[in-house]
C-alpha positions in Angstrom: 67.2 19.8 -192.0 67.9 22.2 -194.2 65.4 24.9 -195.2 62.9 23.7 -197.9 63.7 25.1 -201.2 61.8 27.7 -203.6 61.5 26.1 -206.9 61.5 29.2 -209.2 62.2 29.1 -213.1 65.7 31.6 -213.9 63.7 34.5 -215.3 64.7 38.5 -214.9 63.0 40.5 -212.9 60.1 42.2 -213.7 60.7 45.9 -215.3 60.2 48.7 -212.6 60.3 46.2 -209.7 63.6 45.7 -209.2 64.9 45.6 -205.4 61.6 45.2 -204.2 59.4 42.5 -202.6 62.0 41.1 -200.5 64.7 39.5 -203.3 61.6 36.8 -204.3 62.1 34.9 -207.6 61.7 36.6 -210.9 58.6 36.6 -212.8 57.7 33.6 -214.9 56.9 34.6 -219.1 53.9 37.1 -219.3 50.6 35.9 -220.3 50.7 34.5 -223.6 54.8 33.4 -223.5 56.4 30.7 -223.9 56.9 28.3 -220.8 59.1 26.3 -222.6 62.6 27.5 -220.4 64.0 24.8 -218.2 62.7 24.4 -214.7 65.1 23.4 -211.9 63.3 20.8 -209.9 62.0 19.5 -213.1 59.3 16.7 -211.4 59.7 12.9 -212.8 58.3 11.3 -216.1 54.3 10.9 -215.6 52.2 7.9 -215.8 50.9 7.3 -219.6 47.3 7.6 -218.1 46.8 9.9 -214.8 43.8 7.6 -212.8 40.9 9.2 -213.0 40.0 12.1 -210.6 43.4 12.0 -209.1 43.8 16.0 -210.0 42.9 19.4 -208.0 40.1 20.2 -206.8 39.0 16.1 -206.3 35.8 15.9 -208.2 32.5 14.7 -206.0 32.3 11.3 -207.8 34.1 9.1 -209.8 34.0 5.8 -211.7 37.0 4.5 -213.5 36.4 1.7 -216.3 37.8 1.0 -219.5 40.2 2.0 -221.7 41.4 5.4 -222.2 40.5 8.2 -224.6 43.4 8.8 -226.8 43.1 12.7 -228.5 45.1 12.3 -231.7 45.5 14.8 -235.2 42.2 13.6 -236.2 40.4 14.3 -233.2 37.5 17.0 -233.8 36.0 19.5 -230.9 32.0 19.4 -230.9 30.1 22.0 -229.9 26.2 23.2 -230.1 26.4 24.9 -233.1 23.5 27.2 -231.9 25.3 28.4 -228.3 27.7 30.9 -228.4 29.2 30.1 -225.5 29.9 26.5 -225.7 31.7 27.2 -229.1 33.9 29.9 -227.4 34.6 27.2 -224.7 35.4 24.7 -228.0 38.2 27.4 -229.3 39.3 28.1 -225.6 39.7 24.4 -225.1 41.0 24.1 -228.7 43.6 26.9 -227.7 45.0 25.3 -225.1 45.2 21.8 -226.4 47.0 22.9 -230.1 50.2 24.4 -229.3 51.7 20.9 -227.3 49.6 18.6 -229.3 50.3 20.1 -233.1 46.7 18.5 -234.0 44.4 20.7 -235.5 41.7 20.7 -233.4 38.8 22.0 -235.5 35.7 22.9 -233.7 32.8 21.3 -235.4 28.8 21.0 -235.2 28.5 18.0 -232.6 27.4 16.0 -235.5 30.6 15.8 -237.0 33.0 15.1 -234.4 32.8 11.4 -234.5 35.2 10.4 -231.9 36.3 13.5 -230.7 35.7 15.4 -228.1 31.9 16.9 -227.4 30.6 19.9 -225.6 26.9 19.4 -224.8 24.8 21.7 -222.9 21.7 20.5 -221.9 19.3 22.1 -219.5 17.3 19.3 -218.6 20.2 18.3 -215.8 19.2 20.3 -213.1 21.2 17.8 -210.9 24.6 19.3 -212.3 23.4 23.1 -211.1 25.0 26.1 -212.5 28.4 24.7 -212.9 28.4 20.8 -212.8 29.5 18.9 -215.3 29.9 15.2 -216.4 32.7 13.9 -218.1 32.6 10.2 -219.7 35.4 8.8 -221.4 36.5 6.1 -223.4 37.9 4.5 -226.8 34.7 6.0 -228.5 35.1 9.4 -227.5 35.1 12.1 -225.0 31.8 13.7 -223.6 31.0 16.7 -221.8 27.8 17.7 -220.4 26.7 20.6 -218.4 23.1 22.2 -217.6 25.0 25.9 -218.1 28.1 27.3 -219.9 30.0 27.6 -216.6 29.9 24.1 -216.0 30.9 23.0 -219.5 33.8 25.6 -218.3 34.7 23.8 -215.3 34.8 20.7 -217.3 37.2 21.3 -219.3 39.6 22.0 -216.7 39.5 18.7 -215.4 39.6 17.5 -219.0 43.0 19.6 -218.8 44.2 18.4 -215.8 43.9 14.4 -216.7 46.2 15.0 -219.8 49.6 14.8 -219.3 51.2 18.1 -218.0 53.1 18.5 -220.7 50.2 19.5 -222.6 50.4 23.0 -221.1 53.5 24.4 -222.7 53.8 25.9 -225.6 55.3 23.7 -228.3 54.8 20.5 -229.6 55.5 17.1 -227.2 55.6 13.9 -228.1 52.4 12.5 -225.9 50.6 10.3 -226.3 47.6 12.4 -224.5 45.0 10.1 -223.2 42.3 10.5 -220.8 41.7 7.5 -218.5 38.0 5.9 -218.8 35.3 6.2 -217.2 32.8 9.2 -215.4 33.1 11.9 -213.1 30.1 13.3 -211.9 31.1 16.5 -210.5 29.6 19.6 -208.7 31.2 22.2 -206.2 30.3 22.6 -202.7 30.2 26.4 -202.2 29.4 29.0 -204.5 31.7 31.5 -204.2 35.3 30.3 -204.3 37.8 33.5 -204.7 41.0 34.4 -204.3 41.5 38.5 -203.7 45.0 40.3 -205.3 45.8 43.3 -204.0 46.9 45.6 -206.6 46.8 48.5 -204.7 50.4 48.0 -202.2 52.3 47.0 -205.8 50.4 48.4 -208.9 50.5 44.7 -211.7 49.8 45.3 -215.1 46.1 44.2 -217.2 48.2 41.4 -218.4 50.0 40.3 -215.2 46.2 40.6 -214.2 45.0 38.2 -216.9 47.7 35.5 -216.1 46.4 35.4 -212.5 43.0 34.8 -213.7 44.3 31.7 -216.2 46.1 30.3 -212.8 43.2 30.8 -210.6 40.3 29.0 -213.8 42.7 25.8 -214.0 41.6 25.0 -210.0 38.0 26.0 -210.7 38.5 29.5 -209.1 34.8 31.5 -210.5 35.8 35.2 -208.3 38.2 37.3 -208.5 38.2 40.1 -205.8 40.5 42.9 -206.5 41.8 45.1 -203.6 42.0 48.4 -206.0 42.8 51.3 -203.6 44.1 51.8 -200.0 47.1 54.2 -198.8 49.9 53.3 -201.1 47.9 53.8 -204.1 44.7 54.7 -206.0 44.2 51.8 -208.9 40.9 52.7 -211.0 40.7 55.5 -212.6 37.0 57.8 -211.7 36.2 61.0 -214.0 35.0 63.2 -211.4 37.9 62.8 -209.2 40.6 62.0 -211.5 43.7 63.5 -208.8 42.9 60.1 -207.9 44.8 58.3 -210.5 47.1 60.9 -211.3 48.1 61.7 -208.0 47.0 59.0 -206.0 48.1 56.3 -208.3 51.6 57.7 -208.6 53.0 55.7 -206.1 53.3 52.1 -204.5 55.1 50.5 -201.7 58.8 51.0 -201.7 58.0 54.5 -203.7 57.9 52.6 -207.2 56.0 54.6 -209.9 52.8 52.6 -208.8 50.2 52.7 -211.6 46.3 52.6 -212.6 43.6 50.9 -214.9 42.0 53.9 -217.5 38.3 52.5 -217.8 39.1 50.4 -220.5 41.4 48.3 -218.8 39.4 47.5 -215.6 36.7 46.5 -218.6 38.9 44.4 -220.2 40.5 42.7 -217.0 36.3 42.1 -216.0 36.0 40.8 -219.7 38.8 38.6 -219.6 37.5 37.3 -216.5 34.3 36.5 -217.8 35.4 34.2 -220.4 37.1 32.2 -217.6 34.1 32.2 -216.0 35.0 34.4 -213.0 33.0 37.3 -211.5 35.3 40.3 -210.5 34.8 42.3 -207.2 35.8 45.6 -206.9 37.2 46.4 -203.4 37.5 50.0 -202.6 38.4 50.1 -199.0 37.1 53.0 -196.2 36.4 55.0 -194.1 40.7 53.7 -193.1 42.7 52.9 -196.1 42.4 55.8 -197.6 45.6 57.8 -197.8 45.9 58.2 -201.5 42.6 59.3 -201.7 43.1 62.2 -199.1 46.7 63.1 -200.5 44.7 63.5 -204.0 41.6 65.6 -202.4 41.8 67.5 -199.1 38.5 68.1 -199.0 38.3 64.8 -197.9 40.0 65.1 -194.3 38.8 66.8 -191.4 41.6 70.1 -191.6 41.5 70.4 -195.0 45.1 69.5 -195.2 46.1 66.6 -197.4 48.5 64.5 -196.4 51.6 63.2 -198.4 51.8 60.2 -200.4 52.9 57.1 -198.5 55.2 54.2 -199.2 55.5 52.3 -196.4 53.4 49.3 -195.1 51.8 50.7 -191.8 47.9 50.7 -191.4 45.3 52.3 -189.8 46.5 55.8 -189.6 44.2 56.8 -192.9 40.3 57.9 -192.3 37.7 59.9 -194.5 36.0 62.4 -192.8 32.8 61.1 -191.7 31.0 64.2 -190.7 31.6 66.3 -193.7 28.8 66.0 -196.7 31.7 65.9 -199.3 32.7 62.4 -198.1 29.0 61.0 -199.3 29.5 63.1 -202.7 32.9 61.1 -202.9 31.2 58.1 -202.1 28.5 58.4 -204.1 30.7 59.1 -207.2 33.3 56.3 -206.8 30.4 53.8 -206.2 28.4 54.9 -209.7 31.2 54.9 -211.7 32.5 51.5 -210.6 29.0 50.0 -210.3 29.1 51.1 -214.3 31.9 49.5 -215.1 31.1 46.0 -213.2 28.5 43.4 -214.2 28.9 41.5 -211.1 26.7 41.3 -208.4 28.8 42.9 -205.5 30.4 45.8 -204.6 33.2 45.6 -201.5 33.6 48.0 -199.4 36.6 46.8 -197.5 35.8 49.0 -193.5 38.9 47.1 -191.8 41.2 48.2 -189.9 39.5 51.9 -189.4 41.5 52.3 -186.3 41.8 56.5 -186.9 37.4 56.4 -186.9 35.6 56.4 -183.7 33.0 53.2 -183.5 30.3 56.3 -183.5 31.6 57.8 -186.9 32.4 54.2 -187.8 29.0 53.4 -187.5 27.1 56.1 -189.1 29.5 55.8 -191.9 28.9 52.8 -192.6 25.1 53.4 -192.2 25.1 56.5 -195.1 27.4 54.1 -197.5 25.4 50.9 -197.6 22.7 52.6 -199.3 24.7 54.4 -201.8 25.7 50.7 -203.1 22.6 49.7 -203.5 21.3 52.6 -205.0 24.0 51.7 -208.1 22.3 48.2 -207.8 24.7 46.1 -205.9 25.1 44.2 -203.1 27.2 45.2 -200.0 30.6 43.0 -199.0 32.8 44.2 -196.3 35.4 42.8 -194.4 34.1 40.9 -190.9 34.3 44.7 -189.4 31.6 45.2 -191.0 29.6 43.5 -188.7 30.6 46.4 -185.7 27.8 48.3 -187.8 24.6 46.8 -188.8 25.4 44.8 -192.3 22.8 45.6 -195.2 20.0 43.0 -195.9 22.0 40.4 -198.2 25.1 41.5 -197.4 28.2 39.4 -196.8 31.1 40.0 -194.4 34.6 38.3 -195.2 36.1 36.7 -192.4 40.1 37.4 -192.1 40.2 36.7 -187.9 42.5 33.8 -186.4 41.8 30.4 -184.7 43.5 32.8 -181.9 41.2 36.1 -182.8 39.3 36.8 -179.2 36.0 34.8 -178.5 33.7 37.7 -178.9 35.1 39.4 -182.0 33.8 35.9 -183.2 30.6 35.5 -181.4 29.7 39.4 -183.2 30.3 38.1 -186.7 28.4 34.5 -185.5 25.6 36.5 -184.7 25.5 38.4 -188.1 25.5 35.1 -189.7 22.8 34.0 -187.3 20.7 37.1 -188.2 21.2 36.4 -192.2 24.5 37.9 -193.5 25.7 36.1 -195.6 29.8 34.4 -195.0 32.7 34.4 -196.8 35.8 32.7 -195.1 39.2 33.6 -195.5 40.8 33.4 -192.2 44.2 34.6 -192.2 46.5 31.9 -190.6 45.0 29.6 -193.2 44.4 31.2 -196.2 46.3 34.6 -196.5 48.3 33.6 -199.1 50.6 36.6 -198.5 51.8 34.8 -195.1 54.9 33.3 -195.0 55.4 29.4 -194.9 58.4 29.4 -192.7 60.4 32.2 -190.6 63.3 31.0 -193.9 60.6 32.1 -196.2 62.3 35.5 -197.5 58.8 36.9 -199.2 56.0 37.8 -197.3 54.5 38.6 -193.6 54.3 36.5 -190.7 51.5 38.4 -188.3 49.1 35.8 -188.4 52.1 33.5 -188.2 53.2 30.9 -190.3 51.1 29.1 -192.9 52.7 25.8 -194.3 50.5 23.7 -197.2 48.7 21.4 -194.8 47.4 24.2 -192.4 46.3 26.5 -195.5 44.4 22.7 -196.6 43.1 21.3 -193.3 39.9 23.1 -191.5 36.7 22.7 -192.1 34.3 26.0 -193.7 31.0 24.9 -192.6 32.5 24.1 -188.8 35.3 27.3 -188.5 33.5 30.0 -187.0 31.8 28.5 -183.9 28.0 29.7 -183.6 28.3 30.6 -187.1 25.2 28.3 -188.9 26.3 26.4 -192.2 23.9 28.1 -193.9 25.3 30.8 -193.6 28.9 30.2 -195.2 29.1 31.0 -198.9 32.3 30.3 -199.8 35.9 30.7 -199.2 38.8 33.3 -200.7 42.4 33.2 -200.7 43.2 36.8 -200.4 47.0 37.7 -201.6 48.1 40.8 -199.8 50.9 42.7 -201.8 53.2 44.7 -199.0 56.6 42.7 -200.0 55.5 41.2 -203.6 56.5 42.8 -206.7 56.6 40.4 -209.7 54.5 37.8 -210.7 57.4 35.7 -209.8 56.8 36.4 -206.1 53.0 36.0 -206.4 53.4 33.0 -208.0 55.8 31.7 -205.4 53.2 32.6 -202.5 50.3 31.1 -203.8 51.5 27.8 -205.2 50.7 25.5 -203.3 48.3 27.0 -201.4 46.1 28.8 -203.9 44.8 24.7 -205.1 44.1 23.5 -201.7 42.1 26.9 -200.9 40.3 26.2 -204.3 39.7 22.6 -202.9 38.3 23.9 -199.9 35.9 25.7 -201.6 34.7 23.2 -204.9 34.9 19.8 -203.2 32.8 17.5 -200.6 33.7 17.7 -197.1 33.2 13.7 -197.6 36.6 14.0 -199.8 38.5 15.8 -197.7 41.9 14.2 -196.7 45.3 16.2 -196.2 47.4 12.5 -197.0 45.4 11.4 -200.2 45.8 15.3 -201.0 48.9 15.8 -200.6 49.8 13.4 -203.3 47.6 14.7 -205.7 49.1 18.2 -205.0 52.4 16.5 -205.4 51.4 15.5 -208.7 50.4 19.1 -209.9 54.5 19.9 -209.9 55.0 18.8 -213.7 52.2 21.3 -214.7 53.5 24.1 -212.4 57.2 23.4 -214.3 54.9 23.4 -217.7 52.7 26.8 -217.3 56.3 28.5 -215.9 55.3 28.4 -212.2 57.7 29.0 -209.6 56.5 27.1 -206.5 57.5 26.8 -203.1 58.8 23.1 -202.7 57.4 22.1 -199.1 58.7 19.5 -197.2 54.9 18.2 -196.3 54.5 17.2 -199.7 56.0 14.3 -201.6 57.5 15.9 -204.5 58.8 14.3 -207.7 62.7 13.7 -207.2 64.6 16.7 -208.6 
């Protein structure tokens, strides 16, 4: 059998990244650009009306019935004029729908919406929780109801997916624009549904990060974890330690130019994510994965000698000097400045692959650093190696082990969970989006094995880690490491189509988890990927529409 192909649009490579990232596909158009370039593998025509609930993630409850709702040139979007949030969501929805429909779609007070689309906030809808929504569709109109603005925003993504995928295009399309009749009542399984983007190994610009945020929003992801520092680069400005960026941020894997975010640019990312109801979790990995910091400031090393900048991909060779007092001055300054920029609840301190740090030093370091995070009003998140020390009260640990990880390591994490530590599940051989699909995948790594689409979807977070109580599992996250990924096209072809499946694991009830049904719904996303200019991997496990 011939190897599966990567379905990629013919865009040029990202500037400054040519020749790196394993020869992957060039990027789709930048954030806000046209997505109408012809794409090889264009999917076959869709039905005029998509069956209600045949989307990703699959909704919790679907009751189809009655005639569809039809979007027309007369449609108005009605909102509660007293709610700043619902007005912003109404404008967002109108902005999504106007280019392809060509309709004006004015955002008006609810009473003036007529047979239009209504966005309603109702504090009495307690059963919908913080992110749930109800969608009711019929010939007389379409209403989205939620208790909180985040629920309205999630409901907009359902409305968007129920429309033909051509609605994603940036030029006027013929329509018609119909939403199947009936009712969807939907709430998420887990409160934490995350994706991580590594901007340290290869740097990605503000607009490139925004583009990823928009992709995550479509699948109801609510957390963006940014890996901001590593051996190859430091990507966030710290006023009290300026060489972290001017020197430590000046390169990346393959000796490219690197880059970093000013504080204003980081705030821009955080604010954009918030507009998509995503919380940003910044990560400063320590005490290992710190060569960029050590190269910038010799005082952070034990011998007082700054190492050279590093542009390779090995891990485990660097460490902050645990006995030195200046190390904790550094940590305090970095945490203080990043916490002040970040309105979210969490700050990720890494803690993995600290092979150059003795166990005793690792424990000492974590015992000193975790209270610093709390001092500045944040909750600790760390990779699951943090359980080798004592996780702070309320901390979350992110498990990235494998099915074959030794039982004693799994038990150590499970024991922490039984003692009250929350778990984010990111098993590398299930959710790491940078793992190769097969041996023929030109991008990515394979240290955790090959991760095809079914493998990334077909597991149950609640029962994955033996001995860990289900109540300890706070959610799932799909990390995307960038040792081999240098362009947005590279990111896309590794994230799609696995990212939607991990998002469904986080959102949809376990009772709806069925590979045979999911692969059909996933295949139906192909025209939407095309319309959005997303290159994707045409896995042979998925019944994609004919090319």
